[in-house]
C-alpha positions as CSV (number, residue, x, y, z in Angstrom):
1,M,155.6,87.1,-73.2
2,N,156.8,88.5,-76.8
3,F,160.3,87.6,-78.5
4,S,161.9,89.2,-81.3
5,N,162.4,87.2,-84.3
6,N,166.4,87.5,-83.2
7,T,166.0,85.9,-80.1
8,R,163.3,83.3,-81.3
9,G,165.9,82.3,-84.4
10,I,168.8,82.0,-81.8
11,V,166.7,79.3,-79.6
12,C,166.2,77.9,-83.2
13,M,169.9,77.5,-83.8
14,L,170.9,76.2,-80.3
15,L,168.2,73.3,-80.8
16,A,169.5,72.4,-84.3
17,S,173.0,72.5,-83.1
18,V,171.4,70.0,-79.8
19,F,170.0,67.7,-82.4
20,F,173.2,67.7,-84.9
21,A,175.7,66.6,-82.2
22,L,172.6,64.4,-81.0
23,M,173.2,62.7,-84.6
24,T,176.5,62.6,-84.6
25,V,176.2,60.2,-81.3
26,F,173.8,58.0,-83.7
27,T,176.1,57.6,-86.7
28,K,178.5,56.7,-83.9
29,L,176.6,54.0,-82.7
30,L,176.6,52.7,-86.6
31,A,180.2,52.3,-87.0
32,G,180.8,50.1,-89.7
33,M,177.3,50.2,-91.7
34,P,178.2,51.9,-94.9
35,V,177.9,55.5,-95.3
36,A,175.6,55.2,-98.1
37,E,173.3,52.7,-96.5
38,I,173.0,55.4,-93.7
39,I,172.8,58.4,-95.9
40,F,169.6,55.8,-97.5
41,F,167.5,55.4,-94.5
42,R,168.4,59.1,-93.4
43,A,166.8,60.2,-96.6
44,V,163.9,57.7,-96.6
45,I,163.0,59.1,-93.0
46,A,163.6,63.1,-94.1
47,A,161.2,62.5,-97.2
48,V,158.9,60.7,-95.5
49,L,159.0,63.4,-92.5
50,C,158.9,66.7,-95.0
51,L,156.0,65.1,-97.5
52,L,153.8,64.1,-94.1
53,G,154.6,68.3,-93.7
54,I,153.8,69.3,-96.9
55,W,150.9,67.3,-97.6
56,R,149.3,68.8,-94.3
57,L,150.2,72.3,-95.2
58,R,149.2,71.3,-98.6
59,L,152.1,73.1,-100.5
60,S,153.9,72.0,-103.7
61,P,156.9,70.0,-102.9
62,W,158.7,70.9,-106.2
63,G,159.5,74.5,-104.5
64,H,160.3,77.5,-107.0
65,D,164.2,77.9,-107.4
66,K,164.8,74.3,-108.6
67,P,168.8,74.6,-110.0
68,A,169.6,76.2,-106.3
69,L,167.2,73.4,-105.1
70,L,169.1,70.7,-106.5
71,L,172.1,72.4,-105.8
72,R,171.5,72.3,-102.2
73,G,170.8,68.6,-102.0
74,L,173.9,67.1,-103.9
75,A,176.0,69.8,-101.7
76,G,174.7,68.9,-98.8
77,M,174.5,64.9,-99.4
78,M,178.0,65.3,-100.5
79,A,179.5,66.9,-97.2
80,L,177.0,64.7,-95.1
81,A,178.8,61.5,-96.8
82,Q,182.1,63.1,-96.1
83,G,181.2,64.1,-92.3
84,F,179.5,60.5,-91.6
85,W,182.9,58.7,-92.8
86,L,185.1,61.2,-90.3
87,L,182.5,60.4,-87.6
88,Q,183.0,56.5,-88.3
89,H,186.5,57.2,-87.9
90,I,187.5,59.6,-85.4
91,P,186.6,61.1,-82.2
92,L,183.0,63.5,-82.4
93,G,185.3,66.3,-81.3
94,A,187.3,66.6,-83.9
95,A,185.5,65.3,-86.8
96,T,182.8,68.4,-85.5
97,T,185.3,71.0,-85.9
98,L,187.2,70.1,-89.0
99,T,183.5,69.9,-91.1
100,H,182.5,73.3,-89.5
101,L,185.4,75.8,-91.2
102,S,182.8,76.5,-94.0
103,P,182.6,80.3,-93.5
104,I,186.4,80.4,-94.1
105,F,185.2,78.7,-97.9
106,T,182.1,80.6,-98.0
107,T,184.3,84.1,-98.0
108,L,187.0,82.6,-100.3
109,L,184.1,82.0,-102.6
110,G,182.9,85.6,-102.6
111,V,186.5,86.5,-103.3
112,W,186.7,84.1,-106.2
113,L,182.9,84.4,-107.5
114,V,181.9,88.3,-106.9
115,R,185.4,89.6,-105.7
116,E,184.7,90.4,-102.7
117,R,187.3,91.7,-100.5
118,V,189.0,90.0,-98.0
119,T,190.9,92.1,-95.5
120,F,194.2,91.6,-93.4
121,L,192.0,91.0,-90.7
122,Q,190.4,87.8,-91.8
123,I,193.4,86.6,-93.2
124,G,195.2,86.9,-89.9
125,Y,192.0,84.9,-88.8
126,F,192.6,82.3,-91.6
127,L,195.9,81.4,-90.5
128,I,194.5,81.2,-86.9
129,C,191.8,78.2,-88.6
130,F,194.7,76.8,-90.2
131,A,197.4,76.6,-87.1
132,G,194.6,74.6,-85.2
133,V,193.7,72.4,-87.9
134,V,197.6,71.5,-88.1
135,M,197.4,70.9,-84.2
136,I,194.7,68.8,-84.4
137,Q,196.0,66.9,-87.2
138,G,199.6,66.6,-86.2
139,F,199.3,66.2,-82.1
140,D,196.5,63.0,-82.2
141,Q,197.9,60.0,-83.8
142,R,193.9,59.3,-84.1
143,I,193.4,61.9,-87.0
144,S,195.5,61.4,-90.1
145,M,196.1,64.0,-93.0
146,L,193.2,61.9,-95.3
147,H,190.7,62.8,-92.4
148,L,192.1,66.5,-92.2
149,L,191.3,66.4,-95.9
150,I,187.9,64.4,-95.7
151,G,186.9,67.4,-93.1
152,I,188.5,70.4,-95.5
153,S,186.0,68.8,-98.6
154,A,182.9,68.5,-96.4
155,S,183.4,72.0,-94.9
156,F,183.7,73.0,-98.5
157,C,180.3,71.6,-99.9
158,M,178.7,72.2,-96.8
159,G,179.4,76.5,-97.4
160,L,177.8,75.5,-101.1
161,A,174.9,73.7,-99.2
162,Y,174.6,76.9,-96.3
163,S,174.5,79.5,-99.0
164,S,172.3,77.8,-101.1
165,V,169.7,77.6,-98.0
166,R,170.3,81.5,-96.9
167,K,169.1,82.4,-100.6
168,L,166.0,80.0,-100.5
169,S,165.2,80.9,-97.3
170,K,163.7,84.2,-99.2
171,T,161.2,81.7,-101.5
172,E,161.1,78.7,-99.9
173,H,159.5,76.9,-97.5
174,P,161.7,75.7,-94.9
175,L,160.0,72.2,-95.7
176,V,160.3,72.0,-99.7
177,I,163.8,73.0,-99.1
178,M,164.5,69.9,-96.7
179,F,162.4,68.2,-99.2
180,Y,165.3,68.4,-101.9
181,F,168.0,66.7,-99.7
182,P,166.6,63.5,-99.8
183,L,164.8,63.8,-102.8
184,V,169.1,63.9,-104.3
185,C,169.9,61.7,-101.7
186,I,167.4,58.7,-102.1
187,P,168.3,57.7,-105.9
188,L,172.0,58.1,-105.8
189,A,172.5,56.5,-102.4
190,G,170.0,54.0,-102.8
191,F,171.9,53.1,-106.2
192,T,175.3,52.3,-104.3
193,L,173.1,50.1,-102.1
194,L,172.9,47.4,-105.3
195,F,176.6,47.3,-104.5
196,D,177.6,47.3,-101.0
197,F,174.3,46.4,-98.5
198,A,174.3,44.8,-94.9
199,M,171.6,44.4,-93.3
200,P,171.1,46.5,-90.2
201,S,170.3,44.1,-86.9
202,G,167.8,45.0,-84.0
203,L,169.6,48.0,-82.2
204,Q,170.9,49.3,-85.5
205,W,167.5,50.2,-86.6
206,W,167.4,51.9,-83.5
207,W,169.8,53.9,-84.6
208,L,169.2,54.6,-87.8
209,L,165.8,56.0,-87.0
210,L,166.6,58.1,-84.1
211,L,169.7,59.4,-86.6
212,G,166.4,60.3,-89.3
213,I,164.8,62.4,-86.7
214,T,167.5,64.1,-84.9
215,A,168.5,65.0,-88.2
216,Q,165.1,66.3,-89.3
217,C,164.7,68.5,-86.5
218,G,168.4,70.1,-86.9
219,Q,167.5,70.9,-90.3
220,Y,164.5,72.0,-89.3
221,F,165.4,74.3,-86.9
222,M,168.2,76.0,-88.8
223,T,166.0,76.5,-92.0
224,R,163.5,78.1,-89.5
225,S,166.4,80.0,-87.7
226,Y,167.9,81.3,-91.2
227,Q,164.0,82.9,-92.2
228,L,163.2,84.0,-88.2
229,A,167.0,86.5,-87.9
230,A,169.9,88.0,-89.5
231,I,172.3,85.6,-90.7
232,S,174.6,87.6,-88.1
233,K,172.9,86.9,-85.3
234,V,172.1,83.0,-85.2
235,A,175.5,82.2,-87.5
236,I,178.1,81.9,-85.0
237,V,175.3,80.3,-82.5
238,S,176.0,77.4,-84.8
239,Y,179.4,76.3,-83.6
240,S,177.8,75.1,-80.1
241,E,177.1,71.9,-81.7
242,V,181.2,71.5,-81.2
243,I,181.5,71.9,-78.0
244,F,177.9,69.8,-77.7
245,S,179.8,67.1,-79.6
246,I,182.8,67.2,-77.4
247,M,181.0,66.7,-74.0
248,L,178.6,63.9,-75.8
249,G,181.7,62.0,-77.0
250,F,183.6,62.3,-73.8
251,V,180.1,61.6,-72.0
252,L,179.3,58.6,-73.9
253,F,182.7,57.2,-75.4
254,G,184.9,58.2,-73.3
255,E,187.2,60.3,-75.9
256,N,188.9,62.7,-74.7
257,F,192.0,64.5,-76.3
258,N,195.2,66.6,-75.2
259,L,195.7,70.0,-74.3
260,L,197.6,70.5,-77.6
261,S,194.1,69.1,-79.2
262,Y,192.1,71.0,-77.0
263,T,194.0,74.5,-77.9
264,G,193.6,73.8,-81.9
265,M,190.1,72.7,-81.8
266,A,190.0,76.6,-79.7
267,L,191.7,78.3,-82.3
268,V,189.4,77.0,-85.0
269,L,186.6,78.3,-83.5
270,V,188.3,81.7,-82.9
271,G,189.3,81.8,-86.5
272,V,185.8,81.0,-87.7
273,V,184.4,83.0,-85.1
274,M,185.7,86.0,-85.6
275,N,185.9,85.7,-89.4
276,V,182.2,85.5,-89.2
277,L,182.1,88.6,-87.1
278,S,184.3,90.9,-89.7
279,K,182.5,89.8,-92.5
280,N,179.3,91.0,-90.8
281,R,180.6,93.9,-89.9
282,Q,181.9,95.0,-93.3
283,D,178.6,94.2,-94.6
284,Q,176.8,96.6,-92.0
285,E,179.1,99.4,-93.8
286,R,178.6,98.7,-97.0
287,G,175.2,99.3,-96.1
288,Q,175.4,102.3,-94.2
289,E,177.8,103.4,-97.3
290,A,174.8,102.7,-99.9
291,A,172.6,104.5,-97.6
292,V,174.3,107.4,-97.8
293,S,174.9,107.4,-101.2
């Protein structure tokens, strides 16, 4: 049976969401371990797996657009560091929701960088997201203003990283794009281990290994998804990770929320998804106008 590229892209993004949700579980199990140490071991595993694939395919690991590749690595590391810290301190569902605001920042960056037009509807969707974030933070005593600010910062960095992936997916192999993440992380995170290192225990070695494998699988399927399908078809599917994380948090850690917190999460997802749909509609209209002219 033959499937279209869009269908394969959606399946890849669903698989990426599952693997990323599993990664959050192993991060949670490593609570107490320094975040930089988790990132270092995750990056080492990623580097080994990437280099094995690059060697097998006889690719150059350095790619073509090195500045964009380095930006992807640095932004990805900053987003991951803040996201891992949140996962160690607040429930899985809330942490995943707060770090999935990247489309909002992508749109706002577009206004600032390329003077992209924002409609009144999109402003309304931003306000819906903001109301949802306020509800999550205001009605759950486990989530402080510091957690909220770090989640927003992580989303901003993730928006930069994903924008780089989308640009690079046209010219670079997925393994090369993925390789630049550990290329940046290993020296930066490794330097911090000189000052803050805790030897992992028996089970922690397994959690670190599984975290690295699930994260690598998630990165691969996400990058492959952007290469196979139009962004408009797969971007929304990535938010299934929030649902998977809420379910895993409830089943594995007994995490639960009050009704208002669940409502806040739903508002964030609605606002983000509607913003993505609105932006896709604008892009299609501009493409049609350009074709007519």
